[in-house]
C-alpha positions as CSV (number, residue, x, y, z in Angstrom):
1,M,-0.2,0.1,0.1
2,S,1.1,3.7,-0.9
3,R,-0.2,7.2,-0.8
4,H,0.6,10.0,-3.2
5,V,1.7,12.5,-1.0
6,V,1.5,16.2,-2.4
7,L,3.3,19.3,-1.3
8,V,3.2,23.1,-2.5
9,V,6.3,24.7,-1.1
10,S,5.1,28.2,1.0
11,E,6.5,31.9,0.4
12,D,7.2,30.9,4.4
13,D,10.0,28.0,3.3
14,P,13.2,29.0,2.8
15,S,15.5,27.4,-0.3
16,D,15.9,23.8,0.5
17,R,17.2,20.3,-0.9
18,L,14.4,18.7,-2.3
19,D,15.6,15.3,-0.2
20,H,15.5,17.9,2.8
21,Y,12.7,19.4,2.2
22,L,10.3,16.6,2.1
23,G,12.3,14.7,4.9
24,T,11.4,17.8,7.0
25,H,7.8,18.1,5.8
26,A,6.5,14.7,5.7
27,P,6.7,13.1,8.7
28,E,6.2,9.8,7.9
29,L,9.7,9.8,5.9
30,S,13.3,10.5,7.4
31,R,15.6,12.5,5.2
32,T,17.6,8.9,4.3
33,R,14.3,7.8,3.2
34,A,13.5,11.1,1.1
35,K,16.7,10.5,-0.2
36,E,15.9,6.4,-1.6
37,I,12.3,7.7,-3.1
38,I,13.7,10.0,-5.1
39,A,16.5,8.0,-6.8
40,E,14.0,5.2,-7.0
41,G,12.0,8.1,-9.3
42,L,9.0,7.9,-6.8
43,V,9.2,12.0,-6.6
44,M,8.4,14.6,-9.0
45,L,9.3,18.2,-8.9
46,N,7.0,20.9,-10.7
47,G,6.2,17.4,-12.5
48,A,9.5,16.3,-13.4
49,P,11.9,13.7,-11.9
50,A,14.3,15.5,-10.1
51,K,17.9,14.7,-8.2
52,P,18.1,14.6,-4.2
53,S,20.3,17.7,-3.9
54,A,17.5,20.1,-6.3
55,K,16.6,23.2,-5.0
56,V,13.3,24.0,-4.3
57,T,11.9,27.0,-3.8
58,P,8.4,28.7,-3.0
59,G,6.1,27.7,-5.2
60,D,7.2,24.2,-6.6
61,V,4.8,21.5,-6.3
62,I,6.2,18.4,-4.8
63,E,4.3,14.7,-5.8
64,A,5.7,11.3,-3.7
65,D,4.4,7.7,-3.6
66,V,4.9,6.9,0.0
67,A,4.8,3.4,1.0
68,E,2.4,3.2,4.2
69,P,4.9,2.2,6.9
70,Q,4.2,-1.6,8.5
71,V,4.0,-0.4,12.1
72,P,4.8,-4.3,13.7
73,N,3.0,-5.3,17.5
74,A,4.8,-5.1,20.6
75,A,5.5,-9.3,21.0
76,P,5.2,-10.8,24.6
77,E,8.1,-12.5,26.2
78,D,8.8,-13.6,29.2
79,I,11.2,-11.4,31.6
80,P,11.1,-11.1,34.9
81,L,9.4,-7.8,36.7
82,D,9.3,-5.8,39.9
83,V,5.9,-5.2,40.3
84,L,4.8,-2.8,43.4
85,Y,1.1,-2.0,42.9
86,E,-1.7,-3.8,40.7
87,D,-5.1,-4.0,40.1
88,D,-8.2,-4.1,37.1
89,D,-6.4,-0.6,36.1
90,V,-3.0,-0.2,36.6
91,V,0.6,-1.7,37.1
92,V,3.2,0.1,39.0
93,V,6.3,-1.5,38.2
94,D,10.2,-1.2,39.5
95,K,12.1,-0.9,36.4
96,P,15.7,-1.7,35.8
97,A,18.8,0.3,34.5
98,G,19.3,-1.0,31.2
99,M,15.5,-1.4,30.2
100,V,13.7,0.6,27.6
101,V,9.9,1.6,28.3
102,H,8.4,0.4,24.8
103,P,10.0,-0.8,21.5
104,A,11.1,1.7,19.3
105,P,13.5,1.2,16.3
106,G,17.0,-0.5,17.2
107,S,14.9,-1.4,20.7
108,M,12.4,-3.6,19.6
109,T,12.5,-6.7,22.1
110,G,13.6,-6.6,26.2
111,T,10.8,-3.7,26.9
112,L,8.6,-3.2,29.7
113,V,5.9,-3.6,26.9
114,N,7.3,-6.9,26.0
115,A,7.2,-8.0,28.9
116,L,3.8,-7.1,31.0
117,L,2.4,-8.3,27.1
118,G,4.6,-11.7,28.3
119,R,3.1,-11.2,31.6
120,G,-0.5,-11.6,30.0
121,D,-1.8,-8.7,31.4
122,G,-4.2,-6.8,28.9
123,L,-3.3,-3.4,28.3
124,S,-4.5,0.0,26.6
125,S,-4.7,0.5,23.3
126,L,-4.5,3.9,23.1
127,G,-0.6,4.2,23.1
128,G,-0.7,2.5,19.5
129,H,0.8,-1.4,18.0
130,L,4.5,-0.5,20.2
131,R,3.4,2.0,23.0
132,P,0.1,0.5,24.9
133,G,-1.0,1.7,27.9
134,I,2.4,3.8,28.3
135,V,1.1,6.9,30.0
136,H,4.4,8.1,30.9
137,R,8.2,7.2,30.4
138,L,12.1,6.6,31.9
139,D,15.0,6.5,30.2
140,R,17.2,3.1,29.4
141,D,19.4,3.9,32.5
142,T,16.7,5.6,34.7
143,T,15.7,3.2,37.6
144,G,12.5,3.2,39.5
145,L,8.7,3.6,38.9
146,V,6.5,3.5,36.0
147,V,3.1,3.1,36.0
148,V,1.0,1.6,32.9
149,A,-2.7,1.5,32.2
150,K,-4.1,-1.7,31.6
151,N,-7.4,-0.5,29.8
152,D,-8.7,2.4,28.0
153,V,-10.6,4.2,31.0
154,A,-7.8,3.9,32.8
155,H,-5.1,5.4,30.5
156,R,-7.5,8.7,29.7
157,A,-7.6,9.4,33.7
158,L,-4.0,8.9,34.0
159,S,-3.4,11.3,30.7
160,K,-5.3,13.7,32.3
161,A,-4.1,13.4,36.0
162,F,-0.4,14.2,34.2
163,Q,-1.8,17.0,32.2
164,E,-3.4,18.4,35.3
165,R,-0.3,17.9,37.5
166,R,-1.7,15.6,39.9
167,V,0.9,12.9,39.6
168,K,3.9,13.6,42.1
169,K,7.2,11.7,41.5
170,L,10.1,12.1,43.8
171,Y,13.4,11.4,42.4
172,L,17.1,10.9,43.8
173,A,19.9,11.9,42.4
174,L,24.1,11.9,42.6
175,V,25.4,14.9,41.0
176,W,29.0,16.6,40.9
177,G,29.7,19.2,43.1
178,T,28.0,21.0,46.5
179,F,25.3,23.7,46.9
180,R,25.6,27.0,48.7
181,E,21.7,26.6,49.4
182,P,19.6,23.5,51.0
183,E,16.9,23.5,48.1
184,G,15.7,25.7,45.2
185,V,13.6,25.5,42.3
186,V,14.7,25.4,38.5
187,D,12.0,27.1,35.9
188,E,13.7,26.7,32.8
189,P,12.5,25.6,29.6
190,V,13.9,22.7,28.2
191,G,13.9,21.6,24.5
192,R,16.4,19.8,21.8
193,R,19.1,21.4,21.2
194,A,19.9,23.1,17.4
195,N,23.8,21.8,16.8
196,D,22.2,17.9,18.3
197,R,18.8,17.1,18.1
198,K,19.6,14.2,19.9
199,R,19.9,15.8,23.2
200,M,18.2,18.3,25.2
201,G,18.9,21.6,26.8
202,V,17.7,24.9,28.5
203,V,17.1,26.5,25.2
204,P,14.8,30.1,24.4
205,G,11.4,28.5,22.9
206,G,11.8,25.4,24.7
207,R,8.7,24.0,26.4
208,E,8.2,25.1,30.1
209,A,9.8,22.9,32.9
210,V,9.7,23.3,36.6
211,T,12.0,21.5,38.9
212,S,12.4,21.3,42.8
213,W,15.0,20.1,44.2
214,R,17.0,20.0,47.5
215,V,19.5,18.5,49.6
216,R,19.6,15.3,51.3
217,E,23.2,14.8,52.2
218,D,26.6,16.6,51.2
219,F,30.0,15.0,50.3
220,P,33.1,16.5,49.4
221,F,33.0,17.2,46.4
222,A,29.1,15.8,45.5
223,T,25.3,15.7,46.8
224,L,22.7,13.3,47.1
225,V,19.6,15.3,45.7
226,E,16.1,14.6,46.3
227,A,14.4,16.2,42.8
228,R,10.3,16.9,42.0
229,P,9.4,17.2,38.3
230,E,6.4,19.3,38.5
231,T,6.8,19.0,34.2
232,G,7.6,16.0,32.5
233,R,9.8,17.2,29.8
234,T,12.1,14.8,28.1
235,H,15.6,14.2,29.9
236,Q,14.3,17.5,32.4
237,I,16.1,16.3,35.6
238,R,19.1,15.9,33.8
239,V,19.2,18.8,32.3
240,H,18.0,20.9,34.8
241,M,20.9,20.0,37.2
242,S,23.6,19.9,34.3
243,H,22.1,23.9,33.8
244,L,23.2,24.5,37.4
245,R,26.7,23.5,36.7
246,R,26.1,20.0,38.9
247,P,25.5,17.5,36.1
248,V,24.1,13.6,37.3
249,I,27.1,11.5,38.1
250,G,27.7,8.9,35.2
251,D,25.8,10.9,32.8
252,K,27.7,11.0,29.5
253,D,24.8,13.3,27.5
254,Y,25.4,16.0,30.1
255,G,28.5,16.3,31.4
256,G,28.3,13.6,34.6
257,D,31.1,11.3,32.8
258,K,34.0,13.1,33.9
259,S,37.3,13.1,32.6
260,A,38.8,15.8,34.6
261,F,39.3,16.4,38.4
262,G,40.3,20.0,38.7
263,D,37.3,21.6,40.4
264,V,37.9,18.8,43.4
265,P,40.2,19.2,45.9
266,P,43.2,17.7,45.5
267,H,42.9,15.0,48.8
268,Y,39.8,14.0,47.5
269,R,40.8,13.4,43.8
270,R,41.8,10.0,44.5
271,Q,37.9,9.4,46.0
272,A,36.2,10.6,42.8
273,K,38.1,9.4,40.4
274,R,36.8,6.0,42.3
275,V,33.5,7.0,42.3
276,N,33.6,8.4,38.2
277,A,34.2,4.9,37.4
278,L,31.6,3.0,40.0
279,A,29.1,4.9,37.4
280,T,28.0,2.5,35.0
281,R,24.8,4.8,34.1
282,H,23.6,7.9,35.1
283,A,22.8,8.1,39.0
284,L,19.1,9.0,38.6
285,H,16.6,6.5,40.7
286,G,12.7,7.2,40.9
287,R,11.9,6.6,44.2
288,A,8.4,7.6,44.8
289,L,4.9,8.0,42.7
290,R,1.7,9.1,43.9
291,F,-1.5,9.6,41.8
292,P,-5.1,9.5,42.3
293,H,-6.7,6.0,41.6
294,T,-8.1,5.9,38.0
295,S,-11.4,5.1,39.8
296,G,-11.9,8.5,40.8
297,T,-11.5,7.3,44.7
298,G,-8.6,7.5,46.6
299,E,-5.0,7.3,45.5
300,V,-1.5,4.9,44.6
301,R,1.1,5.4,46.7
302,A,4.6,3.5,45.7
303,R,8.2,3.7,46.6
304,S,11.0,1.4,45.4
305,P,13.6,-0.1,47.0
306,L,17.5,1.7,45.8
307,P,19.1,0.0,43.6
308,A,22.4,-2.0,44.3
309,D,24.9,0.1,41.8
310,F,22.9,3.4,43.7
311,A,24.0,2.2,46.8
312,A,27.5,1.1,45.9
313,L,27.9,4.9,44.6
314,I,26.5,6.2,48.3
315,S,28.8,4.0,50.0
316,A,31.9,4.7,47.6
317,L,30.9,8.5,48.9
318,R,30.3,8.3,52.6
319,F,33.5,5.9,53.0
320,P,36.9,8.2,51.3
321,D,39.0,5.3,52.1
322,G,37.2,2.8,50.6
323,E,36.0,1.1,54.1
324,S,34.4,-2.1,54.1
325,G,30.8,-2.2,54.4
326,R,27.4,-1.6,51.9
327,V,24.2,0.8,52.0
328,L,21.4,-1.8,52.6
329,G,18.7,0.3,52.8
330,F,18.2,3.7,52.5
331,D,15.0,6.5,53.6
332,P,15.5,10.2,52.5
333,G,12.4,11.1,54.7
334,E,9.4,13.2,52.7
335,V,8.0,16.5,52.9
C-alpha cells in the first residue's frame, strides 16, 4: 500500500534541497528515506523527475508516492518484572537499569511493554501498537517507578492526571559538586539543542519545565539530591541539574561522565575517580510515585528500593578510604 503525497512549497519556506525538504515536511519520511525514494523515481518536482540535491523554492510542487509504513505489534516476552502494585486498572513496575519502556527502532525487544505482555496483561490500546498502556516513560538507564494503564478508561484518567500535574514523582540523584542553598527550584524551558537534535538543553523557546530540588546528603565533592519534577519533559532532571553545573554522576550526555577532576579538592580526587569509575550509568532513580486512582476514589502510593549500583555509589562517597560496608537501606524522608 502507498499513498500519493502532494506538497506545495510556501512563501515562508526558505530554499532547500529536495531530499531535506521532503524529509522535513513529510512526517512519515526521514531524510535518508526521502533520498531513497527520489532515487527510485517516486518523486516529481514540478511534474518532472529530480535529483535529491535539486533546489526547491516557494511555489514548487512536490509529488511523492510514499509506502504506508508497516507497524509491527509489540511481542510478548518472558521477562521477570518487579511489580509493586497492581489492580484491574493499573500496574506499577520498578524498572531496572538498561530496560527501555516500549519498543522503538533499534530496541524492538526486551522492553517493559514486551515484559508486561508476556505476563498476559491486557494493556490500554490508546498508546498504539508499540506503546500500549504507556502514559509516561523513564530513560533506559533511569531506574524506578513506572505506572502503566491496563485499559483505555484508566489510560485516559492517568493522562488527565499527568496533564493536570496531579501525579507526584520523587527522584533521587547523585550529582557532582555541592550547593550553597539547601533547596531550590529550576524554572527553565527545555527543548532539543539546535546543534544536536538527540540531546535536550535549556533553550529559548523550549517547553516549560520546572524542577524542585533539595539537598538530602552532602559529600565533599558531590551531593545526594531529592528532585521533584512538576512537568514531564524529556531528560528534564538531567538537563536542569546540568544547567546548575551540578550534572548527574555518570551522565555521559550532560557532563556527568568526568574526564578531569580539577574542580575537586586535591585530597579528594582519588575518591572522586573511584566514584566516577563505579558510575556505569547516570545516577538517577525514580524513588516514589503518587497518583489519584483511576476509579476516582483514593490514591496509589508506591516506593522503590534503592538499586544496588546506586547504593554502591553512596557507599563510595561515604567511605573515602574504601572502607568495607555497603548501604543496605536508605530512606531520604519526605516533605
